[in-house]
N, CA, C and O atoms as a Maestro MAE file, in Angstrom:
{
 s_m_m2io_version
 :::
 2.0.0
}

f_m_ct {
 s_m_title
 :::
 protein
 m_atom[260] {
  # First column is atom index #
  i_m_mmod_type
  r_m_x_coord
  r_m_y_coord
  r_m_z_coord
  i_m_residue_number
  s_m_chain_name
  s_m_pdb_residue_name
  s_m_pdb_atom_name
  i_m_atomic_number
  :::
  1 25 -63.215 -194.077 61.062 1 A "UNK " " N  " 7
  2 3 -64.687 -193.987 60.605 1 A "UNK " " CA " 6
  3 2 -65.228 -192.907 61.328 1 A "UNK " " C  " 6
  4 15 -65.186 -193.167 62.531 1 A "UNK " " O  " 8
  5 25 -65.797 -191.625 61.057 2 A "UNK " " N  " 7
  6 3 -66.513 -191.207 61.718 2 A "UNK " " CA " 6
  7 2 -68.008 -191.734 61.920 2 A "UNK " " C  " 6
  8 15 -68.498 -192.422 61.025 2 A "UNK " " O  " 8
  9 25 -68.775 -191.424 63.108 3 A "UNK " " N  " 7
  10 3 -69.777 -191.855 63.812 3 A "UNK " " CA " 6
  11 2 -71.082 -190.610 62.757 3 A "UNK " " C  " 6
  12 15 -70.805 -189.417 62.634 3 A "UNK " " O  " 8
  13 25 -72.229 -191.143 62.216 4 A "UNK " " N  " 7
  14 3 -72.739 -190.502 61.788 4 A "UNK " " CA " 6
  15 2 -74.444 -190.244 62.651 4 A "UNK " " C  " 6
  16 15 -75.045 -191.302 62.459 4 A "UNK " " O  " 8
  17 25 -74.953 -189.707 63.108 5 A "UNK " " N  " 7
  18 3 -76.111 -189.951 64.079 5 A "UNK " " CA " 6
  19 2 -77.199 -190.154 63.131 5 A "UNK " " C  " 6
  20 15 -77.169 -189.918 61.923 5 A "UNK " " O  " 8
  21 25 -78.054 -190.569 63.744 6 A "UNK " " N  " 7
  22 3 -79.332 -191.126 62.573 6 A "UNK " " CA " 6
  23 2 -79.841 -190.286 62.019 6 A "UNK " " C  " 6
  24 15 -80.133 -190.709 60.900 6 A "UNK " " O  " 8
  25 25 -80.301 -188.749 62.209 7 A "UNK " " N  " 7
  26 3 -80.776 -187.791 61.700 7 A "UNK " " CA " 6
  27 2 -79.948 -187.381 60.203 7 A "UNK " " C  " 6
  28 15 -80.377 -187.355 59.049 7 A "UNK " " O  " 8
  29 25 -78.467 -187.052 60.810 8 A "UNK " " N  " 7
  30 3 -77.763 -186.689 59.767 8 A "UNK " " CA " 6
  31 2 -77.716 -188.053 58.168 8 A "UNK " " C  " 6
  32 15 -77.898 -187.973 56.953 8 A "UNK " " O  " 8
  33 25 -77.407 -189.021 59.035 9 A "UNK " " N  " 7
  34 3 -77.771 -190.300 58.041 9 A "UNK " " CA " 6
  35 2 -78.858 -190.539 57.183 9 A "UNK " " C  " 6
  36 15 -78.688 -191.126 56.114 9 A "UNK " " O  " 8
  37 25 -80.210 -190.046 57.635 10 A "UNK " " N  " 7
  38 3 -81.336 -189.758 56.835 10 A "UNK " " CA " 6
  39 2 -81.459 -188.369 55.589 10 A "UNK " " C  " 6
  40 15 -82.273 -188.150 54.692 10 A "UNK " " O  " 8
  41 25 -80.318 -187.685 56.035 11 A "UNK " " N  " 7
  42 3 -80.480 -186.309 55.658 11 A "UNK " " CA " 6
  43 2 -79.332 -186.489 54.278 11 A "UNK " " C  " 6
  44 15 -79.353 -185.940 53.177 11 A "UNK " " O  " 8
  45 25 -78.625 -187.217 54.702 12 A "UNK " " N  " 7
  46 3 -77.705 -187.621 53.319 12 A "UNK " " CA " 6
  47 2 -78.348 -188.544 52.173 12 A "UNK " " C  " 6
  48 15 -78.131 -188.461 50.964 12 A "UNK " " O  " 8
  49 25 -79.222 -189.479 52.868 13 A "UNK " " N  " 7
  50 3 -79.569 -190.481 52.256 13 A "UNK " " CA " 6
  51 2 -80.602 -189.801 51.091 13 A "UNK " " C  " 6
  52 15 -80.727 -190.286 49.967 13 A "UNK " " O  " 8
  53 25 -81.410 -188.439 51.622 14 A "UNK " " N  " 7
  54 3 -82.489 -187.887 50.832 14 A "UNK " " CA " 6
  55 2 -81.388 -187.128 49.808 14 A "UNK " " C  " 6
  56 15 -81.585 -187.366 48.617 14 A "UNK " " O  " 8
  57 25 -80.400 -186.356 50.082 15 A "UNK " " N  " 7
  58 3 -79.489 -185.429 49.478 15 A "UNK " " CA " 6
  59 2 -78.987 -186.890 48.262 15 A "UNK " " C  " 6
  60 15 -78.905 -186.539 47.085 15 A "UNK " " O  " 8
  61 25 -78.837 -187.639 48.412 16 A "UNK " " N  " 7
  62 3 -78.299 -188.212 47.562 16 A "UNK " " CA " 6
  63 2 -79.135 -189.079 46.531 16 A "UNK " " C  " 6
  64 15 -78.623 -189.478 45.485 16 A "UNK " " O  " 8
  65 25 -80.716 -189.407 46.950 17 A "UNK " " N  " 7
  66 3 -81.742 -189.870 46.693 17 A "UNK " " CA " 6
  67 2 -82.226 -188.625 45.475 17 A "UNK " " C  " 6
  68 15 -82.576 -189.027 44.366 17 A "UNK " " O  " 8
  69 25 -82.213 -187.190 45.763 18 A "UNK " " N  " 7
  70 3 -82.619 -186.547 44.964 18 A "UNK " " CA " 6
  71 2 -81.637 -186.320 44.064 18 A "UNK " " C  " 6
  72 15 -82.090 -185.766 43.062 18 A "UNK " " O  " 8
  73 25 -80.287 -186.557 44.009 19 A "UNK " " N  " 7
  74 3 -79.755 -186.514 42.647 19 A "UNK " " CA " 6
  75 2 -79.649 -187.879 41.645 19 A "UNK " " C  " 6
  76 15 -78.748 -187.962 40.809 19 A "UNK " " O  " 8
  77 25 -80.479 -188.742 41.790 20 A "UNK " " N  " 7
  78 3 -81.006 -189.614 41.203 20 A "UNK " " CA " 6
  79 2 -82.325 -189.326 40.145 20 A "UNK " " C  " 6
  80 15 -83.461 -188.875 40.295 20 A "UNK " " O  " 8
  81 25 -81.392 -189.930 38.802 21 A "UNK " " N  " 7
  82 3 -82.635 -189.351 37.693 21 A "UNK " " CA " 6
  83 2 -83.378 -190.324 37.415 21 A "UNK " " C  " 6
  84 15 -82.977 -191.172 36.617 21 A "UNK " " O  " 8
  85 25 -84.788 -190.435 38.084 22 A "UNK " " N  " 7
  86 3 -85.572 -191.406 37.989 22 A "UNK " " CA " 6
  87 2 -86.475 -191.916 36.804 22 A "UNK " " C  " 6
  88 15 -87.280 -191.039 36.492 22 A "UNK " " O  " 8
  89 25 -86.575 -192.864 36.176 23 A "UNK " " N  " 7
  90 3 -86.988 -192.691 34.962 23 A "UNK " " CA " 6
  91 2 -88.707 -192.345 34.830 23 A "UNK " " C  " 6
  92 15 -89.573 -192.276 35.703 23 A "UNK " " O  " 8
  93 25 -88.766 -192.174 33.420 24 A "UNK " " N  " 7
  94 3 -90.639 -191.538 33.398 24 A "UNK " " CA " 6
  95 2 -91.196 -192.919 33.463 24 A "UNK " " C  " 6
  96 15 -90.501 -193.926 33.602 24 A "UNK " " O  " 8
  97 25 -92.706 -192.900 33.337 25 A "UNK " " N  " 7
  98 3 -93.276 -193.937 33.639 25 A "UNK " " CA " 6
  99 2 -93.053 -194.228 32.070 25 A "UNK " " C  " 6
  100 15 -92.265 -195.173 32.074 25 A "UNK " " O  " 8
  101 25 -93.337 -193.907 30.754 26 A "UNK " " N  " 7
  102 3 -92.950 -194.067 29.890 26 A "UNK " " CA " 6
  103 2 -91.723 -194.702 29.657 26 A "UNK " " C  " 6
  104 15 -91.855 -195.693 28.940 26 A "UNK " " O  " 8
  105 25 -90.649 -194.488 29.993 27 A "UNK " " N  " 7
  106 3 -89.417 -195.278 29.980 27 A "UNK " " CA " 6
  107 2 -89.636 -196.436 30.799 27 A "UNK " " C  " 6
  108 15 -89.599 -197.524 30.224 27 A "UNK " " O  " 8
  109 25 -89.865 -196.407 32.075 28 A "UNK " " N  " 7
  110 3 -90.349 -197.577 33.072 28 A "UNK " " CA " 6
  111 2 -91.151 -198.659 32.056 28 A "UNK " " C  " 6
  112 15 -90.837 -199.845 32.161 28 A "UNK " " O  " 8
  113 25 -92.087 -198.308 31.166 29 A "UNK " " N  " 7
  114 3 -92.934 -199.329 30.444 29 A "UNK " " CA " 6
  115 2 -92.189 -199.799 29.468 29 A "UNK " " C  " 6
  116 15 -92.301 -201.011 29.283 29 A "UNK " " O  " 8
  117 25 -91.429 -199.196 28.750 30 A "UNK " " N  " 7
  118 3 -90.826 -199.576 27.817 30 A "UNK " " CA " 6
  119 2 -89.701 -200.287 28.207 30 A "UNK " " C  " 6
  120 15 -89.446 -201.059 27.282 30 A "UNK " " O  " 8
  121 25 -89.089 -200.388 28.891 31 A "UNK " " N  " 7
  122 3 -87.881 -201.172 29.734 31 A "UNK " " CA " 6
  123 2 -88.649 -202.323 30.261 31 A "UNK " " C  " 6
  124 15 -88.089 -203.418 30.291 31 A "UNK " " O  " 8
  125 25 -89.680 -202.219 30.616 32 A "UNK " " N  " 7
  126 3 -90.448 -203.510 31.221 32 A "UNK " " CA " 6
  127 2 -91.025 -204.346 30.372 32 A "UNK " " C  " 6
  128 15 -91.211 -205.497 30.766 32 A "UNK " " O  " 8
  129 25 -91.428 -203.983 29.066 33 A "UNK " " N  " 7
  130 3 -91.627 -204.578 27.857 33 A "UNK " " CA " 6
  131 2 -90.411 -205.095 27.080 33 A "UNK " " C  " 6
  132 15 -90.251 -206.310 27.198 33 A "UNK " " O  " 8
  133 25 -89.692 -204.582 26.464 34 A "UNK " " N  " 7
  134 3 -87.746 -205.060 26.524 34 A "UNK " " CA " 6
  135 2 -87.583 -206.333 27.380 34 A "UNK " " C  " 6
  136 15 -87.598 -207.468 26.904 34 A "UNK " " O  " 8
  137 25 -87.446 -206.078 28.516 35 A "UNK " " N  " 7
  138 3 -87.264 -207.031 29.423 35 A "UNK " " CA " 6
  139 2 -87.897 -208.461 29.101 35 A "UNK " " C  " 6
  140 15 -87.265 -209.451 28.732 35 A "UNK " " O  " 8
  141 25 -89.431 -208.360 29.339 36 A "UNK " " N  " 7
  142 3 -90.089 -209.534 29.116 36 A "UNK " " CA " 6
  143 2 -90.171 -210.349 27.438 36 A "UNK " " C  " 6
  144 15 -90.426 -211.541 27.272 36 A "UNK " " O  " 8
  145 25 -89.856 -209.251 26.237 37 A "UNK " " N  " 7
  146 3 -89.344 -209.364 25.030 37 A "UNK " " CA " 6
  147 2 -87.994 -210.476 25.119 37 A "UNK " " C  " 6
  148 15 -87.882 -211.599 24.629 37 A "UNK " " O  " 8
  149 25 -87.275 -209.869 25.746 38 A "UNK " " N  " 7
  150 3 -85.852 -210.675 26.306 38 A "UNK " " CA " 6
  151 2 -85.450 -212.027 26.737 38 A "UNK " " C  " 6
  152 15 -84.476 -212.759 26.563 38 A "UNK " " O  " 8
  153 25 -86.983 -212.093 27.598 39 A "UNK " " N  " 7
  154 3 -86.815 -212.830 28.582 39 A "UNK " " CA " 6
  155 2 -87.707 -214.329 27.835 39 A "UNK " " C  " 6
  156 15 -87.581 -215.473 28.271 39 A "UNK " " O  " 8
  157 25 -88.594 -213.926 26.633 40 A "UNK " " N  " 7
  158 3 -89.361 -214.854 25.816 40 A "UNK " " CA " 6
  159 2 -88.476 -215.635 25.208 40 A "UNK " " C  " 6
  160 15 -88.456 -216.863 25.284 40 A "UNK " " O  " 8
  161 25 -87.184 -214.454 24.150 41 A "UNK " " N  " 7
  162 3 -86.796 -215.029 23.282 41 A "UNK " " CA " 6
  163 2 -85.801 -216.114 24.037 41 A "UNK " " C  " 6
  164 15 -85.773 -217.231 23.519 41 A "UNK " " O  " 8
  165 25 -85.097 -215.929 25.044 42 A "UNK " " N  " 7
  166 3 -83.858 -216.458 25.988 42 A "UNK " " CA " 6
  167 2 -84.437 -217.643 26.262 42 A "UNK " " C  " 6
  168 15 -83.723 -218.645 26.304 42 A "UNK " " O  " 8
  169 25 -86.157 -217.756 26.551 43 A "UNK " " N  " 7
  170 3 -86.642 -218.666 27.049 43 A "UNK " " CA " 6
  171 2 -86.884 -220.023 25.992 43 A "UNK " " C  " 6
  172 15 -86.901 -221.217 26.291 43 A "UNK " " O  " 8
  173 25 -87.059 -219.388 24.682 44 A "UNK " " N  " 7
  174 3 -87.373 -220.251 23.419 44 A "UNK " " CA " 6
  175 2 -86.116 -220.389 22.369 44 A "UNK " " C  " 6
  176 15 -86.369 -220.726 21.212 44 A "UNK " " O  " 8
  177 25 -84.606 -220.097 22.817 45 A "UNK " " N  " 7
  178 3 -83.089 -220.375 22.545 45 A "UNK " " CA " 6
  179 2 -82.709 -221.463 23.690 45 A "UNK " " C  " 6
  180 15 -82.041 -222.455 23.399 45 A "UNK " " O  " 8
  181 25 -83.164 -221.223 24.983 46 A "UNK " " N  " 7
  182 3 -82.716 -222.419 25.662 46 A "UNK " " CA " 6
  183 2 -83.435 -223.766 25.471 46 A "UNK " " C  " 6
  184 15 -82.695 -224.747 25.403 46 A "UNK " " O  " 8
  185 25 -84.957 -223.999 25.358 47 A "UNK " " N  " 7
  186 3 -85.627 -224.876 25.257 47 A "UNK " " CA " 6
  187 2 -85.124 -225.412 23.819 47 A "UNK " " C  " 6
  188 15 -84.796 -226.588 23.662 47 A "UNK " " O  " 8
  189 25 -85.090 -224.460 22.787 48 A "UNK " " N  " 7
  190 3 -84.700 -225.391 21.245 48 A "UNK " " CA " 6
  191 2 -82.595 -225.892 21.685 48 A "UNK " " C  " 6
  192 15 -81.990 -226.819 21.146 48 A "UNK " " O  " 8
  193 25 -82.022 -224.949 22.723 49 A "UNK " " N  " 7
  194 3 -80.623 -225.955 23.188 49 A "UNK " " CA " 6
  195 2 -80.967 -227.476 23.162 49 A "UNK " " C  " 6
  196 15 -80.820 -228.463 22.441 49 A "UNK " " O  " 8
  197 25 -81.817 -226.892 25.047 50 A "UNK " " N  " 7
  198 3 -82.035 -228.349 25.684 50 A "UNK " " CA " 6
  199 2 -82.424 -229.557 24.655 50 A "UNK " " C  " 6
  200 15 -81.799 -230.615 24.716 50 A "UNK " " O  " 8
  201 25 -83.573 -229.350 23.621 51 A "UNK " " N  " 7
  202 3 -84.222 -230.015 23.017 51 A "UNK " " CA " 6
  203 2 -83.151 -230.991 22.096 51 A "UNK " " C  " 6
  204 15 -83.068 -232.220 22.091 51 A "UNK " " O  " 8
  205 25 -82.400 -230.030 21.357 52 A "UNK " " N  " 7
  206 3 -81.124 -230.805 20.699 52 A "UNK " " CA " 6
  207 2 -80.258 -231.405 21.491 52 A "UNK " " C  " 6
  208 15 -79.576 -232.352 21.099 52 A "UNK " " O  " 8
  209 25 -80.203 -230.978 22.537 53 A "UNK " " N  " 7
  210 3 -78.924 -231.732 23.085 53 A "UNK " " CA " 6
  211 2 -79.580 -232.874 23.775 53 A "UNK " " C  " 6
  212 15 -78.855 -233.805 24.126 53 A "UNK " " O  " 8
  213 25 -80.603 -232.916 23.968 54 A "UNK " " N  " 7
  214 3 -81.026 -234.051 24.752 54 A "UNK " " CA " 6
  215 2 -81.609 -235.232 23.739 54 A "UNK " " C  " 6
  216 15 -81.899 -236.337 24.198 54 A "UNK " " O  " 8
  217 25 -81.766 -234.909 22.278 55 A "UNK " " N  " 7
  218 3 -81.927 -235.696 21.030 55 A "UNK " " CA " 6
  219 2 -80.416 -236.344 20.746 55 A "UNK " " C  " 6
  220 15 -80.400 -237.497 20.314 55 A "UNK " " O  " 8
  221 25 -79.251 -235.720 20.949 56 A "UNK " " N  " 7
  222 3 -78.066 -235.881 20.949 56 A "UNK " " CA " 6
  223 2 -77.370 -236.644 21.708 56 A "UNK " " C  " 6
  224 15 -76.369 -237.280 21.376 56 A "UNK " " O  " 8
  225 25 -77.978 -236.594 22.954 57 A "UNK " " N  " 7
  226 3 -77.773 -237.608 24.349 57 A "UNK " " CA " 6
  227 2 -78.394 -239.085 23.781 57 A "UNK " " C  " 6
  228 15 -77.645 -240.055 23.664 57 A "UNK " " O  " 8
  229 25 -79.606 -239.146 23.495 58 A "UNK " " N  " 7
  230 3 -80.361 -239.743 23.467 58 A "UNK " " CA " 6
  231 2 -79.928 -240.856 21.962 58 A "UNK " " C  " 6
  232 15 -79.787 -242.070 22.110 58 A "UNK " " O  " 8
  233 25 -79.820 -240.387 21.033 59 A "UNK " " N  " 7
  234 3 -79.286 -240.990 20.116 59 A "UNK " " CA " 6
  235 2 -77.840 -241.675 20.500 59 A "UNK " " C  " 6
  236 15 -77.761 -242.886 20.294 59 A "UNK " " O  " 8
  237 25 -76.963 -241.163 20.913 60 A "UNK " " N  " 7
  238 3 -75.558 -241.656 21.498 60 A "UNK " " CA " 6
  239 2 -75.407 -242.854 22.544 60 A "UNK " " C  " 6
  240 15 -74.487 -243.672 22.521 60 A "UNK " " O  " 8
  241 25 -76.511 -242.825 23.512 61 A "UNK " " N  " 7
  242 3 -76.826 -243.745 24.467 61 A "UNK " " CA " 6
  243 2 -77.650 -244.987 23.918 61 A "UNK " " C  " 6
  244 15 -77.801 -246.022 24.568 61 A "UNK " " O  " 8
  245 25 -78.132 -244.783 22.734 62 A "UNK " " N  " 7
  246 3 -79.067 -245.672 22.329 62 A "UNK " " CA " 6
  247 2 -80.459 -245.415 23.443 62 A "UNK " " C  " 6
  248 15 -80.709 -246.346 24.209 62 A "UNK " " O  " 8
  249 25 -81.032 -244.589 23.485 63 A "UNK " " N  " 7
  250 3 -82.121 -244.275 24.465 63 A "UNK " " CA " 6
  251 2 -83.605 -243.974 23.237 63 A "UNK " " C  " 6
  252 15 -84.807 -243.897 23.496 63 A "UNK " " O  " 8
  253 25 -82.949 -243.874 22.030 64 A "UNK " " N  " 7
  254 3 -84.290 -243.212 21.106 64 A "UNK " " CA " 6
  255 2 -84.814 -243.843 20.136 64 A "UNK " " C  " 6
  256 15 -85.290 -243.362 19.107 64 A "UNK " " O  " 8
  257 25 -84.699 -245.490 20.602 65 A "UNK " " N  " 7
  258 3 -85.443 -246.044 19.840 65 A "UNK " " CA " 6
  259 2 -86.342 -246.451 20.074 65 A "UNK " " C  " 6
  260 15 -87.018 -246.996 19.201 65 A "UNK " " O  " 8
  :::
 }
 m_bond[259] {
  # First column is bond index #
  i_m_from
  i_m_to
  i_m_order
  :::
  1 1 2 1
  2 2 3 1
  3 3 4 2
  4 3 5 1
  5 5 6 1
  6 6 7 1
  7 7 8 2
  8 7 9 1
  9 9 10 1
  10 10 11 1
  11 11 12 2
  12 11 13 1
  13 13 14 1
  14 14 15 1
  15 15 16 2
  16 15 17 1
  17 17 18 1
  18 18 19 1
  19 19 20 2
  20 19 21 1
  21 21 22 1
  22 22 23 1
  23 23 24 2
  24 23 25 1
  25 25 26 1
  26 26 27 1
  27 27 28 2
  28 27 29 1
  29 29 30 1
  30 30 31 1
  31 31 32 2
  32 31 33 1
  33 33 34 1
  34 34 35 1
  35 35 36 2
  36 35 37 1
  37 37 38 1
  38 38 39 1
  39 39 40 2
  40 39 41 1
  41 41 42 1
  42 42 43 1
  43 43 44 2
  44 43 45 1
  45 45 46 1
  46 46 47 1
  47 47 48 2
  48 47 49 1
  49 49 50 1
  50 50 51 1
  51 51 52 2
  52 51 53 1
  53 53 54 1
  54 54 55 1
  55 55 56 2
  56 55 57 1
  57 57 58 1
  58 58 59 1
  59 59 60 2
  60 59 61 1
  61 61 62 1
  62 62 63 1
  63 63 64 2
  64 63 65 1
  65 65 66 1
  66 66 67 1
  67 67 68 2
  68 67 69 1
  69 69 70 1
  70 70 71 1
  71 71 72 2
  72 71 73 1
  73 73 74 1
  74 74 75 1
  75 75 76 2
  76 75 77 1
  77 77 78 1
  78 78 79 1
  79 79 80 2
  80 79 81 1
  81 81 82 1
  82 82 83 1
  83 83 84 2
  84 83 85 1
  85 85 86 1
  86 86 87 1
  87 87 88 2
  88 87 89 1
  89 89 90 1
  90 90 91 1
  91 91 92 2
  92 91 93 1
  93 93 94 1
  94 94 95 1
  95 95 96 2
  96 95 97 1
  97 97 98 1
  98 98 99 1
  99 99 100 2
  100 99 101 1
  101 101 102 1
  102 102 103 1
  103 103 104 2
  104 103 105 1
  105 105 106 1
  106 106 107 1
  107 107 108 2
  108 107 109 1
  109 109 110 1
  110 110 111 1
  111 111 112 2
  112 111 113 1
  113 113 114 1
  114 114 115 1
  115 115 116 2
  116 115 117 1
  117 117 118 1
  118 118 119 1
  119 119 120 2
  120 119 121 1
  121 121 122 1
  122 122 123 1
  123 123 124 2
  124 123 125 1
  125 125 126 1
  126 126 127 1
  127 127 128 2
  128 127 129 1
  129 129 130 1
  130 130 131 1
  131 131 132 2
  132 131 133 1
  133 133 134 1
  134 134 135 1
  135 135 136 2
  136 135 137 1
  137 137 138 1
  138 138 139 1
  139 139 140 2
  140 139 141 1
  141 141 142 1
  142 142 143 1
  143 143 144 2
  144 143 145 1
  145 145 146 1
  146 146 147 1
  147 147 148 2
  148 147 149 1
  149 149 150 1
  150 150 151 1
  151 151 152 2
  152 151 153 1
  153 153 154 1
  154 154 155 1
  155 155 156 2
  156 155 157 1
  157 157 158 1
  158 158 159 1
  159 159 160 2
  160 159 161 1
  161 161 162 1
  162 162 163 1
  163 163 164 2
  164 163 165 1
  165 165 166 1
  166 166 167 1
  167 167 168 2
  168 167 169 1
  169 169 170 1
  170 170 171 1
  171 171 172 2
  172 171 173 1
  173 173 174 1
  174 174 175 1
  175 175 176 2
  176 175 177 1
  177 177 178 1
  178 178 179 1
  179 179 180 2
  180 179 181 1
  181 181 182 1
  182 182 183 1
  183 183 184 2
  184 183 185 1
  185 185 186 1
  186 186 187 1
  187 187 188 2
  188 187 189 1
  189 189 190 1
  190 190 191 1
  191 191 192 2
  192 191 193 1
  193 193 194 1
  194 194 195 1
  195 195 196 2
  196 195 197 1
  197 197 198 1
  198 198 199 1
  199 199 200 2
  200 199 201 1
  201 201 202 1
  202 202 203 1
  203 203 204 2
  204 203 205 1
  205 205 206 1
  206 206 207 1
  207 207 208 2
  208 207 209 1
  209 209 210 1
  210 210 211 1
  211 211 212 2
  212 211 213 1
  213 213 214 1
  214 214 215 1
  215 215 216 2
  216 215 217 1
  217 217 218 1
  218 218 219 1
  219 219 220 2
  220 219 221 1
  221 221 222 1
  222 222 223 1
  223 223 224 2
  224 223 225 1
  225 225 226 1
  226 226 227 1
  227 227 228 2
  228 227 229 1
  229 229 230 1
  230 230 231 1
  231 231 232 2
  232 231 233 1
  233 233 234 1
  234 234 235 1
  235 235 236 2
  236 235 237 1
  237 237 238 1
  238 238 239 1
  239 239 240 2
  240 239 241 1
  241 241 242 1
  242 242 243 1
  243 243 244 2
  244 243 245 1
  245 245 246 1
  246 246 247 1
  247 247 248 2
  248 247 249 1
  249 249 250 1
  250 250 251 1
  251 251 252 2
  252 251 253 1
  253 253 254 1
  254 254 255 1
  255 255 256 2
  256 255 257 1
  257 257 258 1
  258 258 259 1
  259 259 260 2
  :::
 }
}
């Protein structure tokens, strides 16, 4: 493995970072909203799954009386 000086390392990092396609503020905002919506949907889904599993286990164990 070749030794790279710190200066060369940072030049390589800058060169690679310049190749990245950064999102526009609009794209970043839309993506953030979509992530938030998916988190809410998944939270509601798992809340429902937990609720019904809890009901089933309580009825099996006779704790729901």
